[in-house]
N, C-alpha and C positions, 0 to 999 in steps of 0.2 A: 345690302352689299357689305362685304368686309374687305378692307383694304390694309395690308400689312407691309411697311417699308422698312428695311434694315433693322428690324427689331432684335434686341439684345437684352438678356436678364443675367446678371451676375449674383451669385450669392457668396459673398467674401471673394475669394480668389476663383472660386468655380464658375465656369460658364455654362448655364443650363440651357440658353437660347443665342444662338451666335449668328446675329445678322441675317435674319430670315426675311423673305419678301413673298408675299402671294396675295392673290385676290379670290374672293368668292362671289361669282356673279350673281345677280337675282335670277331666281327661278332654277337655282343648280343645286345639287347635292354633291359635296366635295368631301371625301373619304380622306382622313387624316390618320396616317399609319406610321408606326415606328416601334422598335422594340422597347421593353421598359427601361425607363430612364433617359428616353431619347429627347425629352423636351415637350412631349404633347401636353401634358397636363398643366406645365408652367405656362405655355402659350395660350391655353384656354383660359386659365385664370387672368391672364393679362387682358384677354379680349372681352372678358366678362366683368372687368373692374375690380377684381378680387385683389390684385397687386399691380404695382407700376412696373413699367419696364426701366431697364437701366438707361437705355438709349434706343433711337429709332421711333417710329411712329405707328399707330393702329387707329383705324376710323372703322366704326360699326354704324351703319345706317346714317352715315354723315357725321357721327358725332365722335369727337377725340376721345380716346379711353382714358387719357389723364386729365385734360381740362374739363371734359364734360362726363366724368365718371357715372354720376346719377342718372343723366340722360341716357347713357349707354345701357345701364341696367334695366331702365324702364322700356327699353326696345327690344331686349334680348330675353329669348325663353332659353333657359340653361338647365340641363339636366346632367348632374355631375354622377361620376361612376357609383360613388358611394352616398347614395341620397340621404341628406339629413332630414329626418321626419320626428315627430313627437309622438312615441308609441303609446301614450295615454290617450291622445285624442282619436277621435273617430274620424273617418275620412271626410265626412261632410263638414265636420267641425274644423278640421284642417284647412280644407280648401276655402272654406268661408273666412278663417282667420288670415290666410294668405292674401285673399281678395281685399280684406280690409287693409293690410299692409300696403297693397298697391293703390290705396286711395279710391276703390270702387264704391259707389253707392249700392244700396240694397238690391235695387232692380237689376242693376249691371252685374253685380255678384251672382245673383240667382241665375241669370242667363248664361253667365260665362261658365259656372259650375255645371249646369245641365249640358252645356255644349261639350265641356271637357270630359264629364263623367261618361257620356255617350261615346265619344272617340275613343276613350281609353278603357272601354268595357269594365266600368267600376260599378254599375247599378247595384250588383249583388252585395257588394261590399260596403256600400254607402254609409250603413249605420254601424259597422264594426270597428272596434279599437284597431288602430294602425299595428300595434305590438302583437296582435294575434293574425295578422295577415302573412301569407308566405312571401318569398322573397320577389316572386314574380308580381304578385299584387302590390307590394311596396314600390316596385319599380314603375307599375302603372300610375300609382299615386304621384310619384314624382314627375312622371311625363305630363299628367293632367295638370300639375302646379305649372310646368313650364309653359304650357299652352294656354293657361287661364287669362291672361291679360291680352291674348292676340298679338303676340310679339311680332316685330317685323322680321328678326332674325332668329334662328333656332341654332344653338350650339350644344351638341348631344354628345355625351361621353359614355359609351356603352350602353345604349338605351335599350337593348334587348337581353341584357344579363338576367338570368333567372327566368325567362319567359319559356313556356313549352312551346314546340313546334308550330302549333296553330297560332298562337299569340305572336310568335316571331314573324309569320307570314303576314297576319294582319297588320303588324306594327310597320312592315316594310311597305305595305298598300298604304297606309296611314302616311308615311314619310314622302312617299311619291305624291300623294294628294296635297300634302303641305308644301311641297317644293314648287307648286303651281303659283304660291303666293309668298314663299319666303326663301331666302338663300339659306342653305343648311350645311353647317359644318359638323361632320359626323365622324367620331372616333370610334374605333372598333378593333379588337384583336381577331375577329372571325373574318378571315379574308374573303371567304365565299359571299359572306353577307355584303361586304363592301363592294365587291365585284357586281353583286346582284342589282344594288339600287344606286350606285353613285356615278355620276356623268364624268367626274375628274378626280384623281387621287394625288395627294401629296405624300411623300415618304420622308420622314424626319430621322436624323441619326446623330447622336451627340450633338445636338443643338443646331444642326445644319440641315437645310432641305437638299437631299441628294437625288430627288426624282420627282418629276411632275408631268402629268399627262392623262389622256383617256385610259380606260382599262387595255383597250386594244393597242394603243401605241405603246404602252409599257410591255405588254406581253410580247409585241413584235421585236423588242429589244433583247429578249432572252437569248436568241441565236443558238449558235453552238450545235450540237449533234440533234438529230430528229429522231424520234422513237416511233416504231411501228409494231403493232400488235397484230400477229396473223395465227389462224389456225387452218392448217392444211391437211387433207386427208392422204397421209402417205407414210411410208417408214421413216422414222425420226432421224436416223443417220443419214439417209439418202436426201431428205429434205434439208436438213441443216447444211449438209455440204453444199448443195446447189445454192442455197441462198447466201451461204458465205462467199461464194465466187461471184456474186453480183457486184457491179461497180459501186463504189463509195460505202460499202458495209464496213462498219467497224467492229462490230461485236454482234453475236447472235447467241441468246440463251434459248435452249429448247427443253420441252418436257413432253412425255408422251401422255395421251389421254385416250385409252382404248386405241382405235386405228387412226386417231388423228395426233397430229403434232402441233404444239402451240409454241409459238415463237415470239420472243421479245427482242426486237431488233433495234440496234443503235446505228445510224447511218450519217453520213455528211450530206446526204441529198434526200430528196423525195423518194423514198425507195418503195412506196405503196404501189405505183404503177408497175415497176420492175417484178415486184413479188406476184402480182396478179398475171402479168404476161408469163412469167416462169410456170405458175401453178396451172395456166391454160394450155400451155406447151407440153407439160408432163401429164396432164389429164388429172391433176390432183383437184378434188373438190375443195372449195373454201367455204368454211363456216363462219369466220370472222376476219376481217381486214380493215385496219383503221390506223390513222396516224394521230399520236397523242399530241393534242394542241397544249402548248405552254399555258400554264396557269399564272393567276397572279401570285400565288405563293411562290412559284419558280422565280418571278421577277423580284420579289420581295427578298427572298433569300440571297439572289445574286447581288442585288443592289447593296444590301448590308455587308456581305463578304467583300465585294469590290471596295466599299467605302473604308472598311477596316485595313484591307491591303494598302490602300492609298495612304491611310494614316500612318501605318507602321512604315512604310516607305519614306514619308515625310520626316518622322522621328529619326530614322536611320541617317537621312541625309543631314540632319541638324547636328549629328554628333561629330 
């Protein structure tokens, strides 16, 4: 479990993390999102014992990150975005070396290496120098290192960078499996990936948590206009004019495709049923009719834009 309370970090006069609080519960994958420079990496480095906070508290698996920094490092499996590896070492040598640093005896190291190699699909690369590996393979070596000591908590920064689509899918499955025994804080710029595997999401912007909730809760906050895509078999001008007259329609963009008219409709209500009834009444065949569901990307962009507007307004009020 990760518990963060009023955590702040200053570098001189610059505030990188500004009084944030959140919890990562057991058996949960929490996505940690934000634009570049938002404070994600600084927060992660505090949680993994690489730097102290300026104020506030954080506990990882019951250990205080300041008072029990070594204990925190012993229970965290950490994968940084830029994995620090020794290119001259072979994969097995590196993992064996890392096991020794963690105080594992030989039987325990051998068992841990075998388990990590199997989970991270490294058997083919075990005897190869790390410097000769692709970026994807190096990322897998870093993940194997993070799992080597059977950590209680996993903190992963861009764990699928450089992996091919099959490996990305396998890594997602592995993270879901690991979440059964570990709380996972997972940072990524790939929103579709976060949406696919995370139970909760935190969004940080300029050092502050600006949104928190499940994927569905956040997407439900997008609001605003709804978008309906439709393809009706009928003359473009006639179809477009009829749809524009429906209640709640804001804008209609139409393109012709043979005898079909493809419509991109913005509306203030659920226009899907109205378009369906219109098509049935006019005798127009329907090839496609769907309402676009707001995505996590839609909410992310909206949250960042809203935060910037609020900050600009606050600065204006102080003048």
